[in-house]
C-alpha positions as CSV (number, residue, x, y, z in Angstrom):
1,M,-23.4,165.0,-161.6
2,K,-25.6,165.7,-164.7
3,S,-22.6,164.8,-167.0
4,A,-22.1,161.5,-165.1
5,I,-25.8,160.6,-165.4
6,L,-25.8,161.3,-169.2
7,S,-22.7,159.2,-169.6
8,I,-24.3,156.3,-167.8
9,R,-27.4,156.7,-170.0
10,S,-25.3,156.6,-173.1
11,Y,-23.5,153.5,-171.9
12,I,-26.8,151.7,-171.2
13,I,-28.2,152.6,-174.6
14,H,-25.0,151.3,-176.2
15,I,-25.0,148.0,-174.3
16,Y,-28.8,147.3,-174.2
17,P,-30.2,148.7,-177.4
18,R,-33.0,146.1,-177.8
19,N,-34.7,146.6,-174.4
20,L,-34.7,150.4,-174.0
21,S,-38.1,152.0,-174.7
22,R,-39.4,148.8,-176.3
23,N,-43.0,149.4,-175.4
24,Y,-42.9,152.9,-176.7
25,F,-41.4,151.7,-180.0
26,I,-44.1,149.0,-180.4
27,V,-47.0,151.3,-179.7
28,S,-45.7,154.1,-182.0
29,T,-45.0,151.5,-184.8
30,V,-48.5,150.0,-184.6
31,K,-50.1,153.5,-184.6
32,A,-48.0,154.5,-187.7
33,D,-49.0,151.4,-189.5
34,I,-52.7,152.1,-189.0
35,I,-52.3,155.7,-190.2
36,K,-50.3,154.5,-193.2
37,K,-52.9,151.9,-194.3
38,T,-55.7,154.4,-193.9
39,R,-54.1,157.1,-196.0
40,M,-53.0,154.6,-198.6
41,K,-56.6,153.4,-199.0
42,K,-57.9,157.0,-199.2
43,M,-55.4,158.0,-201.9
44,I,-56.1,154.9,-204.0
45,M,-59.9,155.3,-203.6
46,L,-59.6,158.9,-204.7
47,F,-57.7,158.0,-207.8
48,F,-60.2,155.3,-208.9
49,T,-63.1,157.7,-208.2
50,L,-61.5,160.2,-210.5
51,M,-61.1,157.5,-213.1
52,S,-64.7,156.4,-212.8
53,L,-66.0,160.0,-213.1
54,A,-63.9,160.6,-216.2
55,V,-65.1,157.4,-217.9
56,N,-68.7,158.2,-217.1
57,A,-68.4,161.8,-218.3
58,Q,-67.7,160.5,-221.9
59,D,-65.9,163.7,-222.9
60,E,-65.9,163.7,-226.7
61,E,-62.3,165.0,-226.8
62,A,-61.0,162.6,-224.2
63,R,-58.5,160.1,-225.5
64,H,-58.9,157.7,-222.5
65,L,-55.3,156.5,-222.9
66,F,-53.5,154.7,-220.1
67,Y,-49.9,155.3,-219.0
68,V,-47.4,153.4,-216.9
69,G,-44.1,154.9,-216.0
70,L,-40.9,153.9,-214.3
71,N,-38.6,156.6,-212.9
72,G,-35.7,157.4,-210.6
73,G,-33.8,160.5,-209.5
74,V,-32.1,162.7,-207.0
75,D,-33.6,164.5,-204.0
76,Y,-32.3,167.5,-202.1
77,D,-34.1,167.8,-198.7
78,F,-34.4,171.1,-196.9
79,N,-35.0,171.5,-193.1
80,A,-35.1,167.6,-192.9
81,Y,-33.3,167.4,-189.5
82,R,-33.6,168.9,-186.1
83,Q,-32.5,172.5,-186.4
84,T,-31.8,173.2,-182.7
85,P,-29.9,171.2,-180.2
86,D,-32.0,168.6,-178.3
87,K,-32.3,168.4,-174.5
88,N,-28.9,166.7,-174.3
89,G,-27.2,169.5,-176.3
90,F,-26.6,167.4,-179.4
91,D,-26.3,169.2,-182.8
92,F,-28.0,167.7,-185.9
93,Y,-27.1,168.3,-189.5
94,A,-28.4,167.7,-193.0
95,I,-27.1,165.1,-195.5
96,N,-27.6,165.5,-199.2
97,P,-28.2,164.4,-201.9
98,H,-30.5,161.3,-201.7
99,Y,-32.3,159.2,-204.2
100,N,-35.7,157.8,-205.1
101,F,-37.3,155.4,-207.6
102,G,-40.8,154.5,-208.4
103,V,-43.7,153.5,-210.7
104,D,-46.8,155.5,-211.6
105,V,-50.0,154.8,-213.5
106,G,-52.3,157.4,-215.1
107,F,-55.0,157.9,-217.7
108,M,-56.3,160.8,-219.9
109,A,-59.5,161.9,-218.3
110,T,-60.0,164.7,-220.8
111,K,-58.0,166.0,-223.8
112,R,-55.6,167.7,-221.4
113,L,-56.2,166.3,-217.9
114,R,-54.3,163.2,-216.7
115,P,-54.8,162.0,-213.1
116,R,-51.8,159.9,-212.1
117,L,-51.0,157.8,-209.0
118,D,-47.3,157.6,-208.1
119,F,-45.7,155.0,-205.8
120,K,-42.2,156.0,-204.8
121,F,-39.4,154.6,-202.6
122,V,-37.5,157.6,-201.1
123,K,-34.2,157.2,-199.3
124,M,-33.0,160.0,-196.9
125,S,-30.7,160.5,-193.9
126,Y,-29.4,163.0,-191.4
127,G,-26.7,163.1,-188.8
128,M,-26.0,164.0,-185.2
129,D,-22.7,165.2,-183.8
130,W,-21.8,163.7,-180.4
131,G,-19.3,166.5,-179.7
132,D,-17.5,166.1,-176.4
133,F,-20.3,164.1,-174.8
134,N,-18.5,160.8,-175.2
135,G,-14.8,160.2,-175.8
136,K,-15.5,157.2,-178.1
137,F,-18.5,158.3,-180.2
138,D,-18.0,160.7,-183.2
139,K,-21.4,160.9,-184.9
140,S,-24.6,159.0,-185.5
141,I,-26.4,158.7,-188.8
142,T,-30.2,158.0,-189.1
143,K,-31.1,156.4,-192.4
144,L,-34.8,156.5,-193.4
145,S,-36.6,154.4,-196.0
146,N,-39.8,156.2,-197.0
147,L,-42.8,155.1,-199.0
148,D,-44.5,158.0,-200.9
149,I,-48.0,157.7,-202.4
150,N,-48.7,160.8,-204.5
151,L,-51.7,161.8,-206.5
152,H,-50.9,164.0,-209.5
153,L,-53.2,166.0,-211.7
154,D,-51.1,166.5,-214.9
155,W,-52.3,169.2,-217.2
156,E,-50.9,169.2,-220.8
157,L,-49.6,172.7,-221.7
158,L,-47.9,172.0,-224.9
159,T,-47.6,169.4,-227.7
160,R,-45.1,169.9,-230.6
161,K,-44.6,166.8,-232.7
162,K,-42.8,164.4,-230.4
163,F,-42.4,166.8,-227.5
164,Q,-44.9,167.3,-224.7
165,V,-45.0,169.6,-221.6
166,F,-47.3,169.0,-218.5
167,I,-47.7,171.0,-215.4
168,S,-48.6,168.8,-212.4
169,P,-49.9,169.8,-208.9
170,V,-49.5,166.9,-206.5
171,L,-51.0,165.7,-203.2
172,K,-48.2,163.9,-201.3
173,S,-48.3,161.3,-198.5
174,E,-45.1,160.0,-197.1
175,F,-44.6,157.1,-194.6
176,V,-41.5,155.8,-192.9
177,S,-41.2,152.1,-193.8
178,G,-37.8,151.4,-192.3
179,V,-35.1,153.0,-190.2
180,K,-31.4,152.2,-189.5
181,Y,-29.0,153.9,-187.1
182,E,-25.3,153.9,-187.6
183,R,-22.9,155.0,-184.9
184,H,-19.5,156.2,-186.1
185,D,-16.7,156.0,-183.5
186,K,-13.7,158.3,-183.4
187,D,-11.3,155.4,-184.1
188,G,-13.1,154.8,-187.5
189,N,-15.3,151.9,-186.4
190,T,-18.9,151.9,-187.6
191,E,-21.7,149.9,-185.9
192,E,-25.4,149.5,-186.7
193,V,-27.5,149.8,-183.6
194,N,-31.2,149.2,-183.0
195,Y,-31.9,152.2,-180.8
196,N,-30.2,155.5,-179.8
197,L,-31.0,159.0,-178.5
198,I,-32.2,160.3,-181.9
199,D,-35.0,157.8,-182.8
200,D,-37.8,160.3,-182.3
201,Q,-36.4,163.1,-184.4
202,F,-38.4,162.5,-187.6
203,P,-42.1,162.2,-188.6
204,K,-43.5,158.7,-188.9
205,S,-46.1,159.9,-191.5
206,I,-46.6,163.3,-193.1
207,L,-48.8,165.0,-195.7
208,G,-47.8,167.6,-198.2
209,G,-48.2,169.1,-201.7
210,G,-46.0,170.1,-204.6
211,L,-45.7,171.2,-208.1
212,S,-43.8,169.6,-211.0
213,A,-43.1,170.0,-214.7
214,I,-43.1,167.0,-217.0
215,L,-40.9,167.3,-220.1
216,K,-41.6,164.3,-222.3
217,Y,-40.0,163.2,-225.6
218,N,-41.9,160.5,-227.5
219,L,-39.6,158.0,-229.0
220,T,-42.5,156.1,-230.6
221,D,-46.3,156.3,-230.4
222,H,-46.2,154.2,-227.3
223,I,-42.9,154.9,-225.5
224,G,-41.5,158.2,-224.2
225,I,-38.7,159.4,-222.0
226,T,-39.4,162.0,-219.3
227,M,-37.5,164.5,-217.2
228,V,-39.4,165.8,-214.1
229,P,-38.2,168.6,-211.8
230,E,-40.5,168.8,-208.7
231,Y,-40.8,171.0,-205.6
232,S,-42.5,169.7,-202.5
233,I,-43.5,171.3,-199.2
234,F,-44.9,169.2,-196.3
235,C,-47.7,170.3,-194.0
236,R,-45.6,170.2,-190.8
237,R,-42.0,170.6,-189.7
238,F,-39.7,167.7,-189.8
239,V,-39.3,168.1,-186.0
240,R,-42.0,170.1,-184.4
241,S,-39.5,172.4,-182.6
242,N,-38.1,173.6,-186.0
243,D,-39.2,177.0,-187.3
244,K,-39.2,176.0,-191.0
245,N,-41.2,173.5,-192.9
246,Y,-39.8,170.3,-194.3
247,Q,-39.2,170.7,-198.1
248,R,-37.7,168.8,-201.0
249,F,-36.5,169.5,-204.6
250,S,-36.3,166.5,-206.9
251,T,-35.2,165.8,-210.5
252,N,-36.3,162.5,-212.0
253,I,-35.6,160.7,-215.3
254,G,-38.0,158.0,-216.5
255,I,-39.6,156.0,-219.2
256,E,-43.3,156.1,-219.9
257,F,-45.5,153.5,-221.8
258,K,-48.8,154.5,-223.4
259,F,-51.6,152.0,-224.0
């Protein structure tokens, strides 16, 4: 009897994806948008507060140089999926690697300290195995598009001619800006659907922290190339029933302009 009910539920979700849980989706989306805008404002205000304090301090050794960077790279996510079967018995699994790209702006507040604000688009996904639940469905893939707003405090450790090394603790804020669901059938057919059983298995917004190293080679006085390995750990689990925190390791390559 239970199996029959679940099969009917699966069929309804497949046929009527636009209507199921519509009100829940609208409410949760509005709430996530409000949280996202509030956190974005706070992060940007904090950055400009640091800038104002640095300028007013008038540190004699400060260079007050401004930097703009463009970068992209590869992410490996850890524990970024539901680690235990859900109430329907579905198993989830990780998909790696993913990619990111972004832009950042920073300024030298002192001789060695550089606050920097980083805006990044982060792509990630995870899968769910339908098992024997449905004779037609094989797996479902959830694809997330995230917006990260990160505040870095770069500290210059080393300068040797054209080579510089920074260490950078970071406060991270990540928001889901878009989501797609793909259902893969056992006959090889793939279909994008608007709703399925796994829509609530990820955080809509999340805070975290991390640490990165910035390896920079200056091609000229105003242009440099960077390589940035970074470790991030978020303040909550990807799914609250997990027993391990959501983490990420990234490696980015970029170009940086100094003004």
